[in-house]
PDB file of the backbone (N, CA, C, O) and the ligand in Angstrom, with CONECT records:
HET     ZN  A 101       1
ATOM      1  N   UNK A   1    -163.624-107.751 158.627  1.00  0.00           N
ATOM      2  CA  UNK A   1    -162.517-107.068 157.960  1.00  0.00           C
ATOM      3  C   UNK A   1    -163.076-105.899 157.138  1.00  0.00           C
ATOM      4  O   UNK A   1    -163.949-106.099 156.294  1.00  0.00           O
ATOM      5  N   UNK A   2    -162.580-104.688 157.379  1.00  0.00           N
ATOM      6  CA  UNK A   2    -163.081-103.535 156.607  1.00  0.00           C
ATOM      7  C   UNK A   2    -162.672-103.653 155.144  1.00  0.00           C
ATOM      8  O   UNK A   2    -161.659-104.269 154.814  1.00  0.00           O
ATOM      9  N   UNK A   3    -163.486-103.046 154.266  1.00  0.00           N
ATOM     10  CA  UNK A   3    -163.134-103.094 152.841  1.00  0.00           C
ATOM     11  C   UNK A   3    -161.793-102.398 152.602  1.00  0.00           C
ATOM     12  O   UNK A   3    -161.444-101.425 153.270  1.00  0.00           O
ATOM     13  N   UNK A   4    -161.081-102.915 151.658  1.00  0.00           N
ATOM     14  CA  UNK A   4    -159.766-102.368 151.316  1.00  0.00           C
ATOM     15  C   UNK A   4    -159.903-101.247 150.297  1.00  0.00           C
ATOM     16  O   UNK A   4    -160.671-101.354 149.341  1.00  0.00           O
ATOM     17  N   UNK A   5    -159.162-100.187 150.507  1.00  0.00           N
ATOM     18  CA  UNK A   5    -159.124 -99.122 149.511  1.00  0.00           C
ATOM     19  C   UNK A   5    -158.348 -99.614 148.299  1.00  0.00           C
ATOM     20  O   UNK A   5    -157.292-100.235 148.426  1.00  0.00           O
ATOM     21  N   UNK A   6    -158.883 -99.330 147.145  1.00  0.00           N
ATOM     22  CA  UNK A   6    -158.231 -99.743 145.895  1.00  0.00           C
ATOM     23  C   UNK A   6    -157.393 -98.581 145.361  1.00  0.00           C
ATOM     24  O   UNK A   6    -157.728 -97.416 145.573  1.00  0.00           O
ATOM     25  N   UNK A   7    -156.305 -98.908 144.669  1.00  0.00           N
ATOM     26  CA  UNK A   7    -155.496 -97.818 144.099  1.00  0.00           C
ATOM     27  C   UNK A   7    -156.244 -97.120 142.967  1.00  0.00           C
ATOM     28  O   UNK A   7    -156.987 -97.743 142.208  1.00  0.00           O
ATOM     29  N   UNK A   8    -156.031 -95.824 142.876  1.00  0.00           N
ATOM     30  CA  UNK A   8    -156.620 -95.029 141.787  1.00  0.00           C
ATOM     31  C   UNK A   8    -155.618 -94.975 140.637  1.00  0.00           C
ATOM     32  O   UNK A   8    -154.441 -95.280 140.825  1.00  0.00           O
ATOM     33  N   UNK A   9    -156.080 -94.588 139.451  1.00  0.00           N
ATOM     34  CA  UNK A   9    -155.142 -94.471 138.328  1.00  0.00           C
ATOM     35  C   UNK A   9    -153.998 -93.512 138.671  1.00  0.00           C
ATOM     36  O   UNK A   9    -154.191 -92.507 139.355  1.00  0.00           O
ATOM     37  N   UNK A  10    -152.826 -93.843 138.189  1.00  0.00           N
ATOM     38  CA  UNK A  10    -151.641 -93.019 138.449  1.00  0.00           C
ATOM     39  C   UNK A  10    -151.320 -92.180 137.215  1.00  0.00           C
ATOM     40  O   UNK A  10    -151.393 -92.667 136.086  1.00  0.00           O
ATOM     41  N   UNK A  11    -150.964 -90.912 137.439  1.00  0.00           N
ATOM     42  CA  UNK A  11    -150.594 -90.073 136.287  1.00  0.00           C
ATOM     43  C   UNK A  11    -149.217 -90.482 135.759  1.00  0.00           C
ATOM     44  O   UNK A  11    -148.335 -90.893 136.513  1.00  0.00           O
ATOM     45  N   UNK A  12    -149.067 -90.356 134.453  1.00  0.00           N
ATOM     46  CA  UNK A  12    -147.772 -90.660 133.838  1.00  0.00           C
ATOM     47  C   UNK A  12    -147.501 -89.623 132.759  1.00  0.00           C
ATOM     48  O   UNK A  12    -148.348 -89.356 131.908  1.00  0.00           O
ATOM     49  N   UNK A  13    -146.316 -89.049 132.809  1.00  0.00           N
ATOM     50  CA  UNK A  13    -145.926 -88.070 131.797  1.00  0.00           C
ATOM     51  C   UNK A  13    -145.173 -88.795 130.688  1.00  0.00           C
ATOM     52  O   UNK A  13    -144.089 -89.337 130.902  1.00  0.00           O
ATOM     53  N   UNK A  14    -145.766 -88.794 129.510  1.00  0.00           N
ATOM     54  CA  UNK A  14    -145.162 -89.480 128.363  1.00  0.00           C
ATOM     55  C   UNK A  14    -144.001 -88.649 127.818  1.00  0.00           C
ATOM     56  O   UNK A  14    -143.963 -87.436 128.021  1.00  0.00           O
ATOM     57  N   UNK A  15    -143.047 -89.293 127.125  1.00  0.00           N
ATOM     58  CA  UNK A  15    -141.925 -88.538 126.527  1.00  0.00           C
ATOM     59  C   UNK A  15    -142.400 -87.400 125.619  1.00  0.00           C
ATOM     60  O   UNK A  15    -141.698 -86.405 125.440  1.00  0.00           O
ATOM     61  N   UNK A  16    -143.595 -87.557 125.049  1.00  0.00           N
ATOM     62  CA  UNK A  16    -144.135 -86.508 124.174  1.00  0.00           C
ATOM     63  C   UNK A  16    -144.626 -85.297 124.961  1.00  0.00           C
ATOM     64  O   UNK A  16    -144.942 -84.259 124.379  1.00  0.00           O
ATOM     65  N   UNK A  17    -144.688 -85.433 126.298  1.00  0.00           N
ATOM     66  CA  UNK A  17    -145.207 -84.354 127.125  1.00  0.00           C
ATOM     67  C   UNK A  17    -146.676 -84.519 127.464  1.00  0.00           C
ATOM     68  O   UNK A  17    -147.240 -83.733 128.226  1.00  0.00           O
ATOM     69  N   UNK A  18    -147.301 -85.558 126.887  1.00  0.00           N
ATOM     70  CA  UNK A  18    -148.723 -85.802 127.137  1.00  0.00           C
ATOM     71  C   UNK A  18    -148.905 -86.494 128.497  1.00  0.00           C
ATOM     72  O   UNK A  18    -148.129 -87.375 128.868  1.00  0.00           O
ATOM     73  N   UNK A  19    -149.930 -86.083 129.215  1.00  0.00           N
ATOM     74  CA  UNK A  19    -150.263 -86.703 130.496  1.00  0.00           C
ATOM     75  C   UNK A  19    -151.235 -87.848 130.247  1.00  0.00           C
ATOM     76  O   UNK A  19    -152.266 -87.651 129.604  1.00  0.00           O
ATOM     77  N   UNK A  20    -150.922 -89.042 130.748  1.00  0.00           N
ATOM     78  CA  UNK A  20    -151.828 -90.180 130.638  1.00  0.00           C
ATOM     79  C   UNK A  20    -152.053 -90.746 132.035  1.00  0.00           C
ATOM     80  O   UNK A  20    -151.342 -90.404 132.980  1.00  0.00           O
ATOM     81  N   UNK A  21    -153.043 -91.610 132.149  1.00  0.00           N
ATOM     82  CA  UNK A  21    -153.375 -92.238 133.420  1.00  0.00           C
ATOM     83  C   UNK A  21    -153.288 -93.738 133.243  1.00  0.00           C
ATOM     84  O   UNK A  21    -153.772 -94.279 132.248  1.00  0.00           O
ATOM     85  N   UNK A  22    -152.670 -94.420 134.209  1.00  0.00           N
ATOM     86  CA  UNK A  22    -152.468 -95.861 134.081  1.00  0.00           C
ATOM     87  C   UNK A  22    -152.886 -96.564 135.362  1.00  0.00           C
ATOM     88  O   UNK A  22    -152.792 -96.009 136.457  1.00  0.00           O
ATOM     89  N   UNK A  23    -153.351 -97.801 135.201  1.00  0.00           N
ATOM     90  CA  UNK A  23    -153.715 -98.630 136.346  1.00  0.00           C
ATOM     91  C   UNK A  23    -153.619-100.092 135.924  1.00  0.00           C
ATOM     92  O   UNK A  23    -153.861-100.434 134.766  1.00  0.00           O
ATOM     93  N   UNK A  24    -153.261-100.949 136.881  1.00  0.00           N
ATOM     94  CA  UNK A  24    -153.221-102.386 136.574  1.00  0.00           C
ATOM     95  C   UNK A  24    -154.620-102.891 136.294  1.00  0.00           C
ATOM     96  O   UNK A  24    -154.847-103.607 135.318  1.00  0.00           O
ATOM     97  N   UNK A  25    -155.561-102.517 137.153  1.00  0.00           N
ATOM     98  CA  UNK A  25    -156.959-102.915 136.992  1.00  0.00           C
ATOM     99  C   UNK A  25    -157.761-101.634 136.711  1.00  0.00           C
ATOM    100  O   UNK A  25    -158.165-100.923 137.631  1.00  0.00           O
ATOM    101  N   UNK A  26    -157.974-101.367 135.442  1.00  0.00           N
ATOM    102  CA  UNK A  26    -158.571-100.092 135.034  1.00  0.00           C
ATOM    103  C   UNK A  26    -159.972 -99.908 135.616  1.00  0.00           C
ATOM    104  O   UNK A  26    -160.314 -98.812 136.062  1.00  0.00           O
ATOM    105  N   UNK A  27    -160.776-100.953 135.619  1.00  0.00           N
ATOM    106  CA  UNK A  27    -162.156-100.843 136.106  1.00  0.00           C
ATOM    107  C   UNK A  27    -162.169-100.511 137.597  1.00  0.00           C
ATOM    108  O   UNK A  27    -162.821 -99.553 138.014  1.00  0.00           O
ATOM    109  N   UNK A  28    -161.459-101.293 138.395  1.00  0.00           N
ATOM    110  CA  UNK A  28    -161.449-101.024 139.839  1.00  0.00           C
ATOM    111  C   UNK A  28    -160.773 -99.698 140.172  1.00  0.00           C
ATOM    112  O   UNK A  28    -161.190 -99.010 141.104  1.00  0.00           O
ATOM    113  N   UNK A  29    -159.753 -99.338 139.436  1.00  0.00           N
ATOM    114  CA  UNK A  29    -159.093 -98.046 139.678  1.00  0.00           C
ATOM    115  C   UNK A  29    -160.040 -96.894 139.363  1.00  0.00           C
ATOM    116  O   UNK A  29    -160.062 -95.890 140.075  1.00  0.00           O
ATOM    117  N   UNK A  30    -160.813 -97.040 138.309  1.00  0.00           N
ATOM    118  CA  UNK A  30    -161.768 -95.990 137.956  1.00  0.00           C
ATOM    119  C   UNK A  30    -162.871 -95.910 139.001  1.00  0.00           C
ATOM    120  O   UNK A  30    -163.262 -94.813 139.403  1.00  0.00           O
ATOM    121  N   UNK A  31    -163.380 -97.058 139.447  1.00  0.00           N
ATOM    122  CA  UNK A  31    -164.408 -97.059 140.498  1.00  0.00           C
ATOM    123  C   UNK A  31    -163.857 -96.459 141.797  1.00  0.00           C
ATOM    124  O   UNK A  31    -164.567 -95.736 142.497  1.00  0.00           O
ATOM    125  N   UNK A  32    -162.605 -96.755 142.115  1.00  0.00           N
ATOM    126  CA  UNK A  32    -161.987 -96.186 143.315  1.00  0.00           C
ATOM    127  C   UNK A  32    -161.899 -94.667 143.199  1.00  0.00           C
ATOM    128  O   UNK A  32    -162.108 -93.949 144.178  1.00  0.00           O
ATOM    129  N   UNK A  33    -161.590 -94.185 142.007  1.00  0.00           N
ATOM    130  CA  UNK A  33    -161.500 -92.738 141.787  1.00  0.00           C
ATOM    131  C   UNK A  33    -162.879 -92.082 141.929  1.00  0.00           C
ATOM    132  O   UNK A  33    -163.002 -91.010 142.523  1.00  0.00           O
ATOM    133  N   UNK A  34    -163.898 -92.721 141.388  1.00  0.00           N
ATOM    134  CA  UNK A  34    -165.272 -92.195 141.513  1.00  0.00           C
ATOM    135  C   UNK A  34    -165.673 -92.175 142.989  1.00  0.00           C
ATOM    136  O   UNK A  34    -166.242 -91.190 143.461  1.00  0.00           O
ATOM    137  N   UNK A  35    -165.380 -93.250 143.717  1.00  0.00           N
ATOM    138  CA  UNK A  35    -165.726 -93.309 145.145  1.00  0.00           C
ATOM    139  C   UNK A  35    -164.976 -92.236 145.922  1.00  0.00           C
ATOM    140  O   UNK A  35    -165.553 -91.596 146.802  1.00  0.00           O
ATOM    141  N   UNK A  36    -163.716 -92.031 145.616  1.00  0.00           N
ATOM    142  CA  UNK A  36    -162.932 -90.999 146.306  1.00  0.00           C
ATOM    143  C   UNK A  36    -163.500 -89.622 146.044  1.00  0.00           C
ATOM    144  O   UNK A  36    -163.635 -88.810 146.960  1.00  0.00           O
ATOM    145  N   UNK A  37    -163.835 -89.358 144.781  1.00  0.00           N
ATOM    146  CA  UNK A  37    -164.419 -88.057 144.443  1.00  0.00           C
ATOM    147  C   UNK A  37    -165.769 -87.860 145.123  1.00  0.00           C
ATOM    148  O   UNK A  37    -166.075 -86.759 145.582  1.00  0.00           O
ATOM    149  N   UNK A  38    -166.584 -88.921 145.194  1.00  0.00           N
ATOM    150  CA  UNK A  38    -167.898 -88.821 145.842  1.00  0.00           C
ATOM    151  C   UNK A  38    -167.732 -88.515 147.332  1.00  0.00           C
ATOM    152  O   UNK A  38    -168.482 -87.709 147.883  1.00  0.00           O
ATOM    153  N   UNK A  39    -166.775 -89.138 147.975  1.00  0.00           N
ATOM    154  CA  UNK A  39    -166.528 -88.864 149.396  1.00  0.00           C
ATOM    155  C   UNK A  39    -165.993 -87.453 149.599  1.00  0.00           C
ATOM    156  O   UNK A  39    -166.364 -86.774 150.557  1.00  0.00           O
ATOM    157  N   UNK A  40    -165.125 -87.017 148.703  1.00  0.00           N
ATOM    158  CA  UNK A  40    -164.635 -85.626 148.773  1.00  0.00           C
ATOM    159  C   UNK A  40    -165.796 -84.650 148.681  1.00  0.00           C
ATOM    160  O   UNK A  40    -165.876 -83.693 149.451  1.00  0.00           O
ATOM    161  N   UNK A  41    -166.701 -84.897 147.729  1.00  0.00           N
ATOM    162  CA  UNK A  41    -167.836 -84.000 147.546  1.00  0.00           C
ATOM    163  C   UNK A  41    -168.791 -84.072 148.738  1.00  0.00           C
ATOM    164  O   UNK A  41    -169.271 -83.040 149.207  1.00  0.00           O
ATOM    165  N   UNK A  42    -169.068 -85.272 149.226  1.00  0.00           N
ATOM    166  CA  UNK A  42    -170.024 -85.453 150.333  1.00  0.00           C
ATOM    167  C   UNK A  42    -169.544 -84.811 151.628  1.00  0.00           C
ATOM    168  O   UNK A  42    -170.349 -84.533 152.517  1.00  0.00           O
ATOM    169  N   UNK A  43    -168.265 -84.578 151.742  1.00  0.00           N
ATOM    170  CA  UNK A  43    -167.725 -83.974 152.961  1.00  0.00           C
ATOM    171  C   UNK A  43    -167.250 -82.540 152.733  1.00  0.00           C
ATOM    172  O   UNK A  43    -166.531 -81.979 153.560  1.00  0.00           O
ATOM    173  N   UNK A  44    -167.653 -81.954 151.611  1.00  0.00           N
ATOM    174  CA  UNK A  44    -167.223 -80.581 151.294  1.00  0.00           C
ATOM    175  C   UNK A  44    -168.397 -79.614 151.417  1.00  0.00           C
ATOM    176  O   UNK A  44    -169.550 -80.044 151.431  1.00  0.00           O
ATOM    177  N   UNK A  45    -168.118 -78.311 151.507  1.00  0.00           N
ATOM    178  CA  UNK A  45    -169.194 -77.314 151.524  1.00  0.00           C
ATOM    179  C   UNK A  45    -170.020 -77.322 150.234  1.00  0.00           C
ATOM    180  O   UNK A  45    -171.150 -76.832 150.226  1.00  0.00           O
ATOM    181  N   UNK A  46    -169.476 -77.866 149.153  1.00  0.00           N
ATOM    182  CA  UNK A  46    -170.197 -77.891 147.875  1.00  0.00           C
ATOM    183  C   UNK A  46    -171.382 -78.849 147.901  1.00  0.00           C
ATOM    184  O   UNK A  46    -172.188 -78.857 146.971  1.00  0.00           O
ATOM    185  N   UNK A  47    -171.497 -79.646 148.941  1.00  0.00           N
ATOM    186  CA  UNK A  47    -172.595 -80.616 149.019  1.00  0.00           C
ATOM    187  C   UNK A  47    -173.955 -79.929 148.925  1.00  0.00           C
ATOM    188  O   UNK A  47    -174.901 -80.517 148.401  1.00  0.00           O
ATOM    189  N   UNK A  48    -174.072 -78.693 149.425  1.00  0.00           N
ATOM    190  CA  UNK A  48    -175.362 -77.988 149.358  1.00  0.00           C
ATOM    191  C   UNK A  48    -175.756 -77.660 147.920  1.00  0.00           C
ATOM    192  O   UNK A  48    -176.906 -77.314 147.647  1.00  0.00           O
ATOM    193  N   UNK A  49    -174.798 -77.772 147.010  1.00  0.00           N
ATOM    194  CA  UNK A  49    -175.093 -77.488 145.597  1.00  0.00           C
ATOM    195  C   UNK A  49    -175.362 -78.759 144.794  1.00  0.00           C
ATOM    196  O   UNK A  49    -175.474 -78.705 143.569  1.00  0.00           O
ATOM    197  N   UNK A  50    -175.463 -79.876 145.460  1.00  0.00           N
ATOM    198  CA  UNK A  50    -175.858 -81.113 144.786  1.00  0.00           C
ATOM    199  C   UNK A  50    -177.379 -81.169 144.799  1.00  0.00           C
ATOM    200  O   UNK A  50    -178.003 -81.138 145.859  1.00  0.00           O
ATOM    201  N   UNK A  51    -177.966 -81.251 143.612  1.00  0.00           N
ATOM    202  CA  UNK A  51    -179.424 -81.247 143.492  1.00  0.00           C
ATOM    203  C   UNK A  51    -179.884 -82.452 142.682  1.00  0.00           C
ATOM    204  O   UNK A  51    -179.132 -83.030 141.897  1.00  0.00           O
ATOM    205  N   UNK A  52    -181.142 -82.808 142.903  1.00  0.00           N
ATOM    206  CA  UNK A  52    -181.790 -83.827 142.070  1.00  0.00           C
ATOM    207  C   UNK A  52    -182.404 -83.122 140.871  1.00  0.00           C
ATOM    208  O   UNK A  52    -182.927 -82.015 141.000  1.00  0.00           O
ATOM    209  N   UNK A  53    -182.343 -83.744 139.728  1.00  0.00           N
ATOM    210  CA  UNK A  53    -182.922 -83.188 138.507  1.00  0.00           C
ATOM    211  C   UNK A  53    -184.422 -82.973 138.709  1.00  0.00           C
ATOM    212  O   UNK A  53    -185.096 -83.785 139.343  1.00  0.00           O
ATOM    213  N   UNK A  54    -184.940 -81.858 138.156  1.00  0.00           N
ATOM    214  CA  UNK A  54    -186.360 -81.517 138.313  1.00  0.00           C
ATOM    215  C   UNK A  54    -187.275 -82.379 137.444  1.00  0.00           C
ATOM    216  O   UNK A  54    -188.494 -82.351 137.616  1.00  0.00           O
ATOM    217  N   UNK A  55    -186.704 -83.136 136.522  1.00  0.00           N
ATOM    218  CA  UNK A  55    -187.514 -84.039 135.703  1.00  0.00           C
ATOM    219  C   UNK A  55    -187.934 -85.234 136.573  1.00  0.00           C
ATOM    220  O   UNK A  55    -187.074 -85.974 137.050  1.00  0.00           O
ATOM    221  N   UNK A  56    -189.242 -85.432 136.784  1.00  0.00           N
ATOM    222  CA  UNK A  56    -189.672 -86.535 137.647  1.00  0.00           C
ATOM    223  C   UNK A  56    -189.303 -87.916 137.099  1.00  0.00           C
ATOM    224  O   UNK A  56    -189.282 -88.893 137.847  1.00  0.00           O
ATOM    225  N   UNK A  57    -189.012 -88.001 135.800  1.00  0.00           N
ATOM    226  CA  UNK A  57    -188.615 -89.280 135.206  1.00  0.00           C
ATOM    227  C   UNK A  57    -187.112 -89.506 135.240  1.00  0.00           C
ATOM    228  O   UNK A  57    -186.624 -90.520 134.742  1.00  0.00           O
ATOM    229  N   UNK A  58    -186.378 -88.570 135.822  1.00  0.00           N
ATOM    230  CA  UNK A  58    -184.911 -88.655 135.855  1.00  0.00           C
ATOM    231  C   UNK A  58    -184.458 -88.757 137.306  1.00  0.00           C
ATOM    232  O   UNK A  58    -184.975 -88.057 138.176  1.00  0.00           O
ATOM    233  N   UNK A  59    -183.515 -89.610 137.555  1.00  0.00           N
ATOM    234  CA  UNK A  59    -183.024 -89.781 138.925  1.00  0.00           C
ATOM    235  C   UNK A  59    -181.606 -89.240 139.098  1.00  0.00           C
ATOM    236  O   UNK A  59    -180.939 -89.542 140.087  1.00  0.00           O
ATOM    237  N   UNK A  60    -181.150 -88.440 138.134  1.00  0.00           N
ATOM    238  CA  UNK A  60    -179.772 -87.946 138.180  1.00  0.00           C
ATOM    239  C   UNK A  60    -179.584 -86.879 139.265  1.00  0.00           C
ATOM    240  O   UNK A  60    -180.472 -86.067 139.526  1.00  0.00           O
ATOM    241  N   UNK A  61    -178.438 -86.908 139.868  1.00  0.00           N
ATOM    242  CA  UNK A  61    -177.994 -85.842 140.760  1.00  0.00           C
ATOM    243  C   UNK A  61    -176.933 -85.058 139.999  1.00  0.00           C
ATOM    244  O   UNK A  61    -176.213 -85.614 139.170  1.00  0.00           O
ATOM    245  N   UNK A  62    -176.844 -83.768 140.285  1.00  0.00           N
ATOM    246  CA  UNK A  62    -175.819 -82.966 139.614  1.00  0.00           C
ATOM    247  C   UNK A  62    -175.287 -81.918 140.568  1.00  0.00           C
ATOM    248  O   UNK A  62    -175.955 -81.532 141.527  1.00  0.00           O
ATOM    249  N   UNK A  63    -174.087 -81.467 140.292  1.00  0.00           N
ATOM    250  CA  UNK A  63    -173.463 -80.398 141.059  1.00  0.00           C
ATOM    251  C   UNK A  63    -173.741 -79.092 140.332  1.00  0.00           C
ATOM    252  O   UNK A  63    -173.265 -78.883 139.216  1.00  0.00           O
ATOM    253  N   UNK A  64    -174.507 -78.217 140.962  1.00  0.00           N
ATOM    254  CA  UNK A  64    -174.880 -76.944 140.355  1.00  0.00           C
ATOM    255  C   UNK A  64    -173.733 -75.957 140.514  1.00  0.00           C
ATOM    256  O   UNK A  64    -173.499 -75.436 141.604  1.00  0.00           O
ATOM    257  N   UNK A  65    -173.025 -75.706 139.431  1.00  0.00           N
ATOM    258  CA  UNK A  65    -171.906 -74.769 139.477  1.00  0.00           C
ATOM    259  C   UNK A  65    -172.294 -73.414 138.894  1.00  0.00           C
ATOM    260  O   UNK A  65    -171.433 -72.564 138.664  1.00  0.00           O
ATOM    261  N   UNK A  66    -173.603 -73.209 138.653  1.00  0.00           N
ATOM    262  CA  UNK A  66    -174.045 -71.917 138.139  1.00  0.00           C
ATOM    263  C   UNK A  66    -173.889 -70.863 139.233  1.00  0.00           C
ATOM    264  O   UNK A  66    -173.950 -71.180 140.421  1.00  0.00           O
ATOM    265  N   UNK A  67    -173.688 -69.619 138.830  1.00  0.00           N
ATOM    266  CA  UNK A  67    -173.468 -68.556 139.816  1.00  0.00           C
ATOM    267  C   UNK A  67    -174.662 -68.398 140.771  1.00  0.00           C
ATOM    268  O   UNK A  67    -174.469 -68.353 141.986  1.00  0.00           O
ATOM    269  N   UNK A  68    -175.915 -68.312 140.232  1.00  0.00           N
ATOM    270  CA  UNK A  68    -177.030 -68.137 141.177  1.00  0.00           C
ATOM    271  C   UNK A  68    -177.403 -69.414 141.924  1.00  0.00           C
ATOM    272  O   UNK A  68    -178.097 -69.352 142.939  1.00  0.00           O
ATOM    273  N   UNK A  69    -176.953 -70.574 141.435  1.00  0.00           N
ATOM    274  CA  UNK A  69    -177.281 -71.827 142.113  1.00  0.00           C
ATOM    275  C   UNK A  69    -178.729 -72.240 141.939  1.00  0.00           C
ATOM    276  O   UNK A  69    -179.315 -72.868 142.821  1.00  0.00           O
ATOM    277  N   UNK A  70    -179.310 -71.881 140.788  1.00  0.00           N
ATOM    278  CA  UNK A  70    -180.721 -72.178 140.556  1.00  0.00           C
ATOM    279  C   UNK A  70    -180.940 -73.175 139.421  1.00  0.00           C
ATOM    280  O   UNK A  70    -182.053 -73.301 138.910  1.00  0.00           O
ATOM    281  N   UNK A  71    -179.901 -73.870 139.032  1.00  0.00           N
ATOM    282  CA  UNK A  71    -180.035 -74.853 137.949  1.00  0.00           C
ATOM    283  C   UNK A  71    -181.047 -75.921 138.345  1.00  0.00           C
ATOM    284  O   UNK A  71    -181.078 -76.357 139.496  1.00  0.00           O
ATOM    285  N   UNK A  72    -181.873 -76.342 137.389  1.00  0.00           N
ATOM    286  CA  UNK A  72    -182.929 -77.309 137.691  1.00  0.00           C
ATOM    287  C   UNK A  72    -182.723 -78.669 137.046  1.00  0.00           C
ATOM    288  O   UNK A  72    -183.242 -79.671 137.538  1.00  0.00           O
ATOM    289  N   UNK A  73    -181.971 -78.717 135.950  1.00  0.00           N
ATOM    290  CA  UNK A  73    -181.887 -79.944 135.172  1.00  0.00           C
ATOM    291  C   UNK A  73    -180.481 -80.530 135.221  1.00  0.00           C
ATOM    292  O   UNK A  73    -179.495 -79.807 135.361  1.00  0.00           O
ATOM    293  N   UNK A  74    -180.410 -81.832 135.105  1.00  0.00           N
ATOM    294  CA  UNK A  74    -179.095 -82.485 135.071  1.00  0.00           C
ATOM    295  C   UNK A  74    -178.343 -82.055 133.824  1.00  0.00           C
ATOM    296  O   UNK A  74    -177.119 -81.921 133.843  1.00  0.00           O
ATOM    297  N   UNK A  75    -179.081 -81.836 132.736  1.00  0.00           N
ATOM    298  CA  UNK A  75    -178.471 -81.431 131.478  1.00  0.00           C
ATOM    299  C   UNK A  75    -179.504 -80.700 130.639  1.00  0.00           C
ATOM    300  O   UNK A  75    -180.662 -81.114 130.572  1.00  0.00           O
ATOM    301  N   UNK A  76    -179.089 -79.615 130.001  1.00  0.00           N
ATOM    302  CA  UNK A  76    -180.001 -78.917 129.093  1.00  0.00           C
ATOM    303  C   UNK A  76    -180.180 -79.710 127.806  1.00  0.00           C
ATOM    304  O   UNK A  76    -181.178 -79.529 127.108  1.00  0.00           O
ATOM    305  N   UNK A  77    -179.231 -80.585 127.476  1.00  0.00           N
ATOM    306  CA  UNK A  77    -179.342 -81.389 126.255  1.00  0.00           C
ATOM    307  C   UNK A  77    -180.437 -82.443 126.373  1.00  0.00           C
ATOM    308  O   UNK A  77    -180.968 -82.892 125.357  1.00  0.00           O
ATOM    309  N   UNK A  78    -180.773 -82.834 127.562  1.00  0.00           N
ATOM    310  CA  UNK A  78    -181.784 -83.891 127.722  1.00  0.00           C
ATOM    311  C   UNK A  78    -182.988 -83.344 128.488  1.00  0.00           C
ATOM    312  O   UNK A  78    -183.957 -82.901 127.872  1.00  0.00           O
ATOM    313  N   UNK A  79    -182.942 -83.367 129.786  1.00  0.00           N
ATOM    314  CA  UNK A  79    -184.100 -83.003 130.613  1.00  0.00           C
ATOM    315  C   UNK A  79    -184.504 -81.542 130.446  1.00  0.00           C
ATOM    316  O   UNK A  79    -185.698 -81.255 130.359  1.00  0.00           O
ATOM    317  N   UNK A  80    -183.572 -80.627 130.398  1.00  0.00           N
ATOM    318  CA  UNK A  80    -183.897 -79.212 130.255  1.00  0.00           C
ATOM    319  C   UNK A  80    -184.559 -78.926 128.923  1.00  0.00           C
ATOM    320  O   UNK A  80    -185.540 -78.185 128.854  1.00  0.00           O
ATOM    321  N   UNK A  81    -184.026 -79.511 127.872  1.00  0.00           N
ATOM    322  CA  UNK A  81    -184.597 -79.323 126.536  1.00  0.00           C
ATOM    323  C   UNK A  81    -185.998 -79.915 126.462  1.00  0.00           C
ATOM    324  O   UNK A  81    -186.894 -79.317 125.867  1.00  0.00           O
ATOM    325  N   UNK A  82    -186.189 -81.062 127.049  1.00  0.00           N
ATOM    326  CA  UNK A  82    -187.505 -81.712 127.061  1.00  0.00           C
ATOM    327  C   UNK A  82    -188.522 -80.823 127.791  1.00  0.00           C
ATOM    328  O   UNK A  82    -189.650 -80.660 127.326  1.00  0.00           O
ATOM    329  N   UNK A  83    -188.124 -80.256 128.920  1.00  0.00           N
ATOM    330  CA  UNK A  83    -189.024 -79.393 129.688  1.00  0.00           C
ATOM    331  C   UNK A  83    -189.362 -78.123 128.905  1.00  0.00           C
ATOM    332  O   UNK A  83    -190.503 -77.664 128.931  1.00  0.00           O
ATOM    333  N   UNK A  84    -188.367 -77.553 128.207  1.00  0.00           N
ATOM    334  CA  UNK A  84    -188.623 -76.367 127.387  1.00  0.00           C
ATOM    335  C   UNK A  84    -189.646 -76.676 126.298  1.00  0.00           C
ATOM    336  O   UNK A  84    -190.575 -75.902 126.066  1.00  0.00           O
ATOM    337  N   UNK A  85    -189.464 -77.821 125.632  1.00  0.00           N
ATOM    338  CA  UNK A  85    -190.395 -78.211 124.568  1.00  0.00           C
ATOM    339  C   UNK A  85    -191.795 -78.395 125.124  1.00  0.00           C
ATOM    340  O   UNK A  85    -192.766 -77.972 124.496  1.00  0.00           O
ATOM    341  N   UNK A  86    -191.922 -79.017 126.289  1.00  0.00           N
ATOM    342  CA  UNK A  86    -193.241 -79.229 126.890  1.00  0.00           C
ATOM    343  C   UNK A  86    -193.888 -77.902 127.273  1.00  0.00           C
ATOM    344  O   UNK A  86    -195.100 -77.737 127.133  1.00  0.00           O
ATOM    345  N   UNK A  87    -193.081 -76.954 127.756  1.00  0.00           N
ATOM    346  CA  UNK A  87    -193.612 -75.633 128.098  1.00  0.00           C
ATOM    347  C   UNK A  87    -194.115 -74.929 126.852  1.00  0.00           C
ATOM    348  O   UNK A  87    -195.206 -74.359 126.857  1.00  0.00           O
ATOM    349  N   UNK A  88    -193.323 -74.963 125.775  1.00  0.00           N
ATOM    350  CA  UNK A  88    -193.739 -74.330 124.515  1.00  0.00           C
ATOM    351  C   UNK A  88    -194.996 -74.985 123.970  1.00  0.00           C
ATOM    352  O   UNK A  88    -195.902 -74.300 123.496  1.00  0.00           O
ATOM    353  N   UNK A  89    -195.054 -76.313 124.036  1.00  0.00           N
ATOM    354  CA  UNK A  89    -196.216 -77.047 123.538  1.00  0.00           C
ATOM    355  C   UNK A  89    -197.480 -76.657 124.314  1.00  0.00           C
ATOM    356  O   UNK A  89    -198.553 -76.505 123.730  1.00  0.00           O
ATOM    357  N   UNK A  90    -197.344 -76.499 125.623  1.00  0.00           N
ATOM    358  CA  UNK A  90    -198.520 -76.181 126.444  1.00  0.00           C
ATOM    359  C   UNK A  90    -199.006 -74.748 126.211  1.00  0.00           C
ATOM    360  O   UNK A  90    -200.168 -74.441 126.476  1.00  0.00           O
ATOM    361  N   UNK A  91    -198.119 -73.861 125.713  1.00  0.00           N
ATOM    362  CA  UNK A  91    -198.515 -72.471 125.445  1.00  0.00           C
ATOM    363  C   UNK A  91    -199.187 -72.316 124.090  1.00  0.00           C
ATOM    364  O   UNK A  91    -199.887 -71.331 123.855  1.00  0.00           O
ATOM    365  N   UNK A  92    -198.981 -73.288 123.185  1.00  0.00           N
ATOM    366  CA  UNK A  92    -199.560 -73.129 121.839  1.00  0.00           C
ATOM    367  C   UNK A  92    -200.925 -73.761 121.716  1.00  0.00           C
ATOM    368  O   UNK A  92    -201.536 -73.709 120.649  1.00  0.00           O
TER     369      UNK A  92
HETATM  370 ZN    ZN A 101    -182.365 -85.166 134.337  1.00  0.00          ZN2+
END
């Protein structure tokens, strides 16, 4: 029996005008949404912009949305900043 697709969170417009998302099983609905997005990305032209972080201690993948497409780090707050500090340290 093939695995069953799980429902994703449903949008709901509150009387206040605020958009919220609801699901009976929040965890499975969120996982279903992540899986759907991953399949959308894996079958799109944007797949060529998915890169592995240049930090050898990091296993993160990221979607490079920079214009030149030369981003190296999953995040400048973590891996990119660490690499900058190491470069500066090695120059001094
Ligand atoms: Zn990283």
